[in-house]
C-alpha positions in Angstrom: 97.9 136.6 99.7 98.9 136.3 96.5 102.6 134.8 97.2 103.7 131.4 96.4 106.8 129.9 98.0 108.6 127.4 95.8 109.3 123.7 96.3 112.3 123.8 97.6 111.0 126.6 100.3 108.2 124.1 101.1 110.5 121.1 101.4 113.2 123.1 103.9 110.2 123.9 106.0 109.8 120.1 106.6 113.1 119.2 107.1 114.0 122.0 109.4 111.1 121.2 111.5 111.6 117.6 111.2 115.4 117.9 112.3 114.8 120.4 115.4 111.8 118.0 116.9 114.2 115.1 116.5 116.8 117.4 118.4 114.2 117.6 121.2 113.1 121.4 120.2 109.6 121.9 121.2 107.2 120.9 118.4 105.6 124.2 118.2 109.0 126.0 118.0 110.3 123.3 115.3 107.7 124.1 113.0 107.9 127.9 113.4 111.4 128.1 113.0 110.8 125.7 109.9 108.0 127.5 108.2 110.0 131.0 108.7 113.2 129.0 107.1 110.9 127.6 104.0 109.4 131.3 103.6 112.7 132.8 103.1 114.3 130.3 101.3 111.2 129.8 99.1 111.8 133.2 97.9 109.1 135.4 99.3 111.1 137.2 102.0 110.8 138.0 105.7 107.6 139.9 106.0 105.3 137.8 103.7 106.9 134.5 105.4 105.6 136.0 108.5 101.9 136.9 107.2 101.9 133.3 105.6 102.8 132.0 109.1 100.2 134.2 110.9 97.1 133.5 108.5 97.9 129.8 109.1 97.9 130.3 112.6 94.6 131.7 112.5 92.9 129.0 110.8 93.5 127.0 113.7 92.2 129.1 116.2 88.5 127.5 116.0 89.9 123.9 116.5 92.2 125.1 119.6 89.3 126.5 121.4 87.2 123.4 120.6 90.3 121.4 122.1 90.8 123.6 125.1 87.1 123.1 126.0 87.4 119.3 125.7 90.2 119.6 128.7 87.2 119.6 130.9 85.9 116.4 129.9 89.3 114.9 129.9 90.1 116.4 133.5 87.4 114.7 134.6 87.7 111.3 133.1 91.5 110.9 134.2 91.7 113.1 137.5 88.1 111.4 139.2 89.6 107.8 138.3 86.5 107.4 135.9 89.3 106.3 133.3 90.5 103.6 135.4 87.3 102.1 136.4 86.3 102.2 132.3 89.5 100.3 131.9 89.5 97.7 135.0 85.8 96.9 134.2 86.0 96.3 130.7 89.1 94.2 131.4 87.3 92.1 133.6 84.0 91.6 131.8 86.2 90.4 128.8 88.1 88.1 131.0 92.3 87.5 131.4 91.8 84.4 129.3 91.6 87.0 126.2 93.9 89.3 128.2 95.6 91.2 124.9 91.9 91.5 123.6 91.0 92.9 126.9 93.6 95.1 127.0 93.1 96.2 123.2 89.7 97.0 123.8 90.0 98.6 127.0 92.5 101.1 125.3 90.1 101.6 122.3 87.3 102.6 124.5 89.2 104.8 126.6 90.6 106.9 123.8 87.6 106.8 122.1 85.6 108.4 124.9 88.0 111.1 125.2 91.1 110.1 127.0 94.2 111.1 125.2 95.9 108.1 123.5 99.2 108.1 125.3 96.9 108.7 128.6 95.0 106.0 127.9 97.9 103.6 127.7 99.5 104.8 130.8 96.1 104.3 132.7 95.8 100.6 131.2 99.5 99.9 131.7 99.3 98.8 135.3 96.5 96.3 134.7 98.5 95.3 131.9 101.6 94.5 134.0 99.6 92.5 136.3 97.9 90.9 133.6 101.0 89.9 131.8 103.0 88.7 134.7 100.2 86.3 135.5 99.8 85.1 132.2 103.2 85.3 131.1 102.9 87.6 128.4 106.0 89.3 127.0 106.2 93.1 127.4 106.2 93.7 123.2 103.0 92.0 123.4 101.2 93.9 126.0 102.2 97.4 124.8 101.3 96.8 121.0 97.9 95.5 122.6 97.4 98.8 124.0 98.8 100.9 121.4 96.6 99.4 118.4 93.5 99.8 120.4 94.6 103.3 121.2 95.0 104.1 117.6 91.8 102.5 116.6 89.9 104.2 119.3 91.5 107.6 118.5 90.2 107.7 115.1 86.4 107.4 116.6 87.1 109.8 119.1 86.4 113.5 120.6 90.3 114.1 120.9 92.4 116.6 119.3 93.0 115.3 116.0 89.3 114.3 115.3 88.3 118.0 116.2 91.2 119.6 113.8 89.8 117.3 110.8 86.1 118.3 111.9 87.0 121.8 111.4 89.3 122.2 108.6 86.2 119.9 106.3 83.7 121.6 108.0 82.0 118.7 108.9 80.2 117.5 112.5 82.2 116.4 115.0 80.1 113.3 115.6 80.2 112.1 111.7 84.1 112.3 112.1 84.0 110.1 114.9 81.4 107.8 113.2 83.5 107.5 110.1 86.5 105.7 112.0 84.3 102.8 113.7 84.7 100.2 110.3 88.1 101.0 110.3 88.6 101.1 114.1 86.7 97.7 114.4 89.0 95.9 112.0 92.1 97.4 113.5 91.4 95.8 117.0 91.1 92.4 115.7 94.1 92.8 113.3 96.2 94.2 116.8 95.0 91.3 118.5 96.0 88.9 116.1 99.6 90.4 115.9 100.2 91.3 119.7 98.9 87.0 119.9 102.0 86.5 117.8 104.3 89.0 120.0 103.4 86.9 123.5 106.8 85.2 123.8 109.0 87.9 122.1 110.9 90.3 123.9 111.5 90.8 127.7 108.8 89.1 130.5 107.6 90.9 133.5 109.1 90.6 136.7 106.9 90.3 139.7 107.9 93.5 141.4 106.8 95.5 138.2 103.2 94.5 138.5 102.6 96.0 141.9 99.5 98.3 142.1 100.4 102.2 142.7 98.2 102.5 145.7 94.3 102.4 146.2 92.0 105.0 145.2 88.4 105.8 145.8 87.1 105.0 142.2 83.8 105.5 141.0 81.0 103.4 139.9 81.7 102.1 135.8 78.0 103.9 135.0 78.9 107.1 136.6 82.4 107.1 134.9 80.5 106.6 131.6 78.1 109.4 132.1 80.7 112.2 131.0 81.2 110.7 127.5 77.8 109.8 127.0 76.5 112.8 127.8 78.9 114.6 125.4 78.5 112.1 122.6 74.7 112.2 123.1 74.8 116.3 123.1 76.9 116.2 119.7 74.3 113.9 118.1 71.6 116.1 118.4 73.0 117.9 115.4 72.9 115.1 112.9 69.3 113.6 114.7 67.5 116.5 115.3 69.0 119.3 113.6 70.1 120.8 116.9 73.4 122.1 116.6 75.7 122.1 119.9 79.0 122.9 119.3 81.8 120.6 120.7 83.1 124.0 122.9 79.5 123.5 124.7 79.1 119.6 124.5 82.4 118.8 125.8 82.8 120.5 129.2 79.1 119.9 129.8 79.4 116.3 129.6 82.8 116.5 131.9 80.5 118.7 134.3 77.8 116.0 134.3 80.2 113.2 134.7 81.9 115.2 137.4 78.1 115.4 139.2 77.3 111.8 138.7 80.5 110.5 140.5 79.9 112.8 143.4 82.8 114.8 142.1 81.3 118.3 141.8 83.4 119.9 144.3 86.3 119.0 142.4 85.3 120.1 139.1 87.8 123.3 139.2 90.7 120.8 140.0 90.0 118.7 137.2 89.5 121.6 134.8 93.2 122.9 135.6 94.1 119.5 134.9 92.8 118.9 131.8 93.7 122.3 130.7 97.3 121.2 131.6 96.9 118.1 129.3 95.5 120.7 126.3 97.6 123.6 126.4 100.8 121.6 124.9 98.3 120.4 122.2 97.0 123.9 121.4 100.4 125.3 121.4 101.6 122.7 119.1 98.6 123.5 116.9 99.6 127.0 116.6 102.9 126.1 115.3 101.5 123.6 112.9 99.4 126.3 111.8 102.4 128.4 110.8 103.8 125.2 108.9 100.6 124.8 107.0 100.4 128.2 105.7 103.6 128.2 104.3 103.2 124.7 102.6 99.7 125.5 101.6 100.8 128.5 99.7 103.9 126.7 98.0 104.1 124.4 94.8 104.9 121.6 96.9 101.3 120.2 96.6 100.8 121.0 93.0 103.9 118.8 92.6 102.6 116.0 94.6 99.3 115.9 92.6 100.6 116.3 89.2 102.9 113.2 90.3 99.7 111.5 91.5 98.0 112.2 88.3 101.0 111.1 85.9 101.1 107.6 88.2 97.7 106.8 87.3 96.7 106.6 90.8 93.2 107.6 91.8 92.9 111.2 93.1 91.5 110.3 96.4 95.0 108.1 97.3 96.1 111.7 98.1 94.2 112.0 101.5 95.8 109.0 103.3 99.4 109.4 101.7 99.0 113.1 102.8 98.1 112.2 106.8 100.7 109.3 106.5 103.7 111.7 105.3 102.9 114.7 107.6 102.3 112.4 110.7 105.7 110.9 109.7 107.1 114.6 110.1 105.5 115.8 112.8 105.2 112.3 114.8 101.7 113.2 116.0 98.2 112.5 114.7 97.2 115.8 115.7 99.7 117.3 113.8 99.7 115.3 111.0 96.0 115.5 110.5 95.8 119.2 111.0 98.4 119.9 108.2 97.6 117.4 105.7 93.7 118.7 106.2 94.9 122.6 105.8 97.5 122.1 102.7 95.8 119.5 101.0 92.0 119.4 102.3 90.6 122.0 99.7 92.3 120.6 96.7 91.6 117.0 97.6 87.9 118.1 97.5 88.2 119.8 94.0 89.2 116.4 92.7 86.2 115.8 93.5 86.4 113.7 97.0 83.8 114.3 99.3 84.5 116.5 102.6 83.7 113.6 105.1 85.6 110.8 103.2 88.7 113.3 102.6 88.5 114.0 106.1 88.2 110.1 107.3 91.3 109.1 105.1 93.2 111.8 106.1 92.8 111.1 109.8 93.3 107.3 109.4 96.4 108.0 107.4 97.8 110.0 110.3 97.7 107.3 112.4 100.4 105.2 110.3 103.7 107.1 111.6 102.1 108.8 114.9 104.5 106.5 116.8 108.1 107.9 115.3 110.9 108.3 117.7 110.9 111.9 117.7 107.3 112.2 119.3 106.3 111.8 122.7 104.4 109.4 122.3 107.1 106.9 121.3 108.9 107.6 124.9 105.9 108.0 126.7 104.2 104.6 126.0 107.6 102.8 126.4 107.8 104.4 129.4 104.6 103.2 130.8 105.6 99.6 130.7 109.2 100.0 131.8 110.8 99.2 128.2 114.1 99.7 126.8 114.9 101.8 123.8 116.1 98.8 122.0 113.0 97.0 122.3 110.7 100.0 122.0 112.2 100.4 118.5 111.2 96.7 117.4 107.8 97.4 118.0 108.0 100.2 115.5 106.9 98.1 112.2 104.0 96.4 114.0 102.5 99.9 115.2 103.3 101.1 111.4 101.3 97.9 110.1 98.3 98.6 112.4 98.1 102.1 111.1 98.6 101.0 107.5 95.6 99.0 108.3 93.6 102.0 109.7 94.1 103.9 106.3 93.8 101.1 104.2 90.4 100.1 105.6 89.3 103.9 105.6 90.5 104.4 101.8 88.2 101.1 100.7 85.2 102.3 102.7 85.5 105.9 101.7 87.5 106.4 98.6 87.3 102.8 96.8 83.4 102.0 97.7 82.2 105.8 98.6 80.2 104.6 101.6 79.2 107.9 103.3 77.5 108.4 106.7 
């Protein structure tokens, strides 16, 4: 459409969306209302505003379908007990003498193989509480270890955020995942160093908090790993052999193989229903995100940002991590932040000479900088997993932001400064 929203309109869209999300309006509705308000204030009228919102939402449909398909893999890993097996095995192998590293590493691996970051933290939390009580570690230290590990795993996973970035830049999902490996490994060690410094800060774990919640018949580690191994192997056929297996096929097939190897194939429908339930909220949020992106991408705001960047003398590639960080601040979500930044700024960043993989990787890493803000569900879900009071949870925000900044800076160095491409 040949219409342009004013800068005031685009800012109105963002501000209204943020205020509504802060007031606990569902993010999808908040972004839709913000988009509509922004279009009207931006001078394009009601009809054109709705048309731009529709166009933006249409652009999200391929990513939404792939995310819904990923629900089979996530459902199998979580409901079968496979995710818990993976976490417990990794913590045991690393050892309690390096407890904080073990917790960060286990959460990173869980997130990297396709478990949502908040679900990964919740899965590892009972193990973390038991270890913290025995080793006299603080609540802040164990939660930061899990969150940092989850952030690291999130940028090299087949999770919705990676799918939305890969779709927006038309690159293989495996390339998107591999682009996060170097920043993630550095982020993991930075997480461990920061968590160690918090070992005696904040409240400690009481004995009654570290009780395990019942016994579940868990599968073996190898059987549990077959689900993500199969999915990643199928996705890898595209770069390795030129055979294109779309995530909409590879991810559910991985879940099916995993259920079969764990002897749980009869429960596959139950797992799929659970996984679909977990993905539905993300899919709906992405459609709302698309409406907001439709308004902002057809506004003069991005031109103002680009002009400001050019006049400052800073390199063009910085637009990628900065846009990812700003959009994650607005939405308090890695997925929504990545999706909005990719849709709004993706084509412009590539026009400025940044390769598609580098642009996607830097936006993706940038979206981890502020994805933990209090107006998002991640903040509350992770705090609740270790029974943390609101005041103490707020104290953790600067440390989470620092870890996100490390991921974004390393990704920018790799793909922006040095120009390394896979």
